[in-house]
C-alpha positions in Angstrom: 2.3 95.2 -64.2 1.3 97.4 -61.4 0.5 94.3 -59.1 3.9 92.8 -59.9 5.5 96.0 -58.9 3.7 96.3 -55.4 4.5 92.4 -54.8 8.3 93.2 -55.6 8.3 96.0 -53.2 6.7 94.0 -50.5 9.3 91.3 -50.9 12.3 93.7 -51.2 10.8 95.5 -47.8 11.2 92.2 -46.0 14.9 92.3 -44.8 16.6 89.7 -42.5 17.6 90.7 -39.3 21.2 89.3 -38.7 20.5 88.4 -35.2 17.6 86.3 -36.4 19.9 84.2 -38.6 21.7 83.1 -35.2 18.6 82.4 -33.1 17.9 78.7 -32.9 14.6 77.9 -34.6 11.8 75.9 -32.7 12.4 72.3 -33.1 9.5 70.3 -34.9 7.9 67.2 -33.3 9.5 65.0 -35.9 13.0 66.5 -35.3 12.5 66.0 -31.5 11.5 62.4 -32.0 14.5 61.8 -34.3 16.9 63.4 -31.6 15.5 61.1 -28.9 15.6 58.0 -31.3 19.4 58.8 -32.2 20.1 59.3 -28.4 18.6 56.0 -27.5 20.4 54.2 -30.5 23.6 55.9 -29.1 23.0 54.6 -25.7 22.0 51.1 -26.9 25.3 50.9 -29.0 27.3 52.1 -26.1 25.9 49.4 -24.1 26.7 46.9 -26.6 30.5 47.8 -26.5 30.5 48.2 -22.8 28.9 44.9 -22.3 31.2 43.0 -24.5 34.0 44.6 -22.3 32.4 43.6 -18.9 31.6 40.1 -20.4 35.2 39.4 -21.6 36.6 40.9 -18.5 34.8 39.1 -16.0 33.4 36.0 -17.8 29.9 36.9 -16.9 28.7 33.5 -18.7 26.8 34.8 -21.8 29.6 35.1 -24.4 32.5 34.3 -22.0 32.6 31.8 -19.4 34.0 32.5 -15.9 37.1 30.4 -16.5 38.2 32.1 -19.8 37.6 35.7 -18.2 40.3 38.1 -18.7 40.8 38.5 -15.0 41.1 34.8 -14.7 44.1 34.6 -17.3 41.9 34.2 -20.4 42.5 36.2 -23.6 39.6 38.1 -24.9 40.9 37.8 -28.6 42.4 34.0 -28.6 39.1 32.1 -28.8 37.3 33.8 -31.7 40.4 35.0 -33.8 42.0 31.3 -33.4 39.0 29.2 -34.1 36.2 31.6 -35.4 38.2 33.6 -38.1 37.5 32.5 -41.6 37.9 33.7 -45.3 40.9 35.6 -46.9 42.2 37.2 -43.6 42.2 34.1 -41.5 45.8 33.8 -41.4 46.3 37.3 -40.2 43.8 36.9 -37.4 45.1 33.6 -36.5 48.5 35.1 -36.2 47.4 37.9 -33.5 45.0 35.7 -31.8 45.8 35.8 -27.9 48.6 38.4 -28.4 48.9 40.6 -25.3 49.0 43.8 -27.3 45.8 42.7 -29.3 44.1 41.8 -26.2 44.9 45.2 -24.5 43.9 47.1 -27.7 40.6 45.3 -27.9 39.6 45.7 -24.4 40.6 49.3 -24.2 38.7 49.9 -27.4 35.6 48.3 -26.1 35.6 50.1 -22.7 36.4 53.6 -24.1 34.1 53.3 -27.2 31.2 52.1 -24.8 31.8 54.7 -22.2 32.0 57.5 -24.6 28.9 56.5 -26.5 27.0 56.0 -23.1 28.0 59.6 -21.9 27.8 61.3 -24.9 31.3 62.7 -24.9 34.0 62.2 -27.8 31.3 60.6 -29.9 33.1 61.5 -33.2 36.2 59.6 -31.9 34.2 56.8 -30.6 32.2 56.5 -33.8 35.5 56.4 -36.0 37.2 54.0 -33.7 34.1 51.8 -33.2 33.5 51.8 -37.1 37.0 50.7 -37.5 36.7 47.8 -34.9 33.6 46.9 -36.4 34.9 46.7 -39.8 37.9 44.7 -38.7 35.3 42.2 -37.0 33.4 41.9 -40.0 36.8 41.0 -42.1 37.3 38.3 -39.7 34.6 36.1 -40.9 34.4 36.6 -44.6 31.8 36.0 -46.2 29.1 36.6 -43.5 27.2 33.6 -42.7 23.8 34.7 -43.9 24.6 37.2 -46.6 27.0 37.2 -49.3 28.4 40.8 -48.0 26.3 42.6 -45.5 26.0 41.8 -41.7 25.4 43.7 -38.5 28.8 44.7 -38.0 28.6 46.9 -41.2 25.2 48.3 -40.2 26.5 49.3 -36.8 29.4 50.9 -38.3 27.0 53.0 -40.4 24.8 53.8 -37.4 27.7 55.1 -35.6 28.6 57.4 -38.5 25.2 58.9 -38.4 25.3 59.2 -34.7 28.4 61.3 -34.8 27.3 63.3 -37.8 24.1 64.4 -35.9 25.8 65.2 -32.5 23.5 62.5 -30.9 25.6 63.0 -27.7 24.0 66.0 -27.0 20.5 64.5 -26.1 20.6 62.3 -22.9 24.4 62.9 -22.8 27.1 65.3 -21.9 27.7 66.4 -25.5 26.9 70.1 -25.1 28.9 70.5 -22.0 31.7 68.5 -23.6 31.6 70.9 -26.6 32.2 73.8 -24.3 35.6 72.3 -23.1 38.5 74.5 -24.5 40.3 71.8 -26.0 37.1 70.3 -27.8 36.4 73.7 -29.4 40.0 74.0 -30.2 39.9 70.5 -32.0 36.2 70.1 -32.9 36.9 66.4 -34.0 37.1 65.6 -30.3 33.5 66.3 -30.1 
C-alpha cells in the first residue's frame, strides 16, 4: 500500500506546463516521410489538372489535337461530352456539350485547381472544387469501363480530400505563408 502511495505522489507531482502544450513536438521520420509523400501527391495532382488545361488550350497533341485547341476555336467540352458520355446522365452531358459557359467553367476550373495545388494555396477550396469536377466527370461515363463502380476519378477525389485535411500545401508549397494572410485567418476554409 505504501508503494502505491509513493507512485501516486510521483504521478501527481508531474504537472503539465501550459507553455509546453503549445510547443510543437519533434516530428518523427514517418511523419516527415508522410508529409513529403502528400506534398508530392499534391504536386502531381496539380500537374494533372494544369496539364489538362494546357493541352486543351493549346492542343499539345496528347489528348487534344492542335486543330481542336481552344485558342483555335475548338471546344474543350464538346468532343467528350457529345461523343464520350454514356449512362444515365448522357442526355444531360450531351445537352451542355460545347456550350460557351461550360467551356469557360471547365477551363477556369482546371487552371485554378491546378495552380492552387501546385502553389499549395487555397488547397481546401481546390480540393472541394476538384473533387466536384472529378465526381461530375465520373458521372459522365457510368458505369466505368473496367469496374462496376470505382474508377480513378473517385480515387483522385478522395486523395484531394486527404491532401486538404492534412494541410499538404505547407510542404513544398506556400501554404504556411498563405495561412498568415488576414483574409485566410478570418476565413480558414480558404486555406
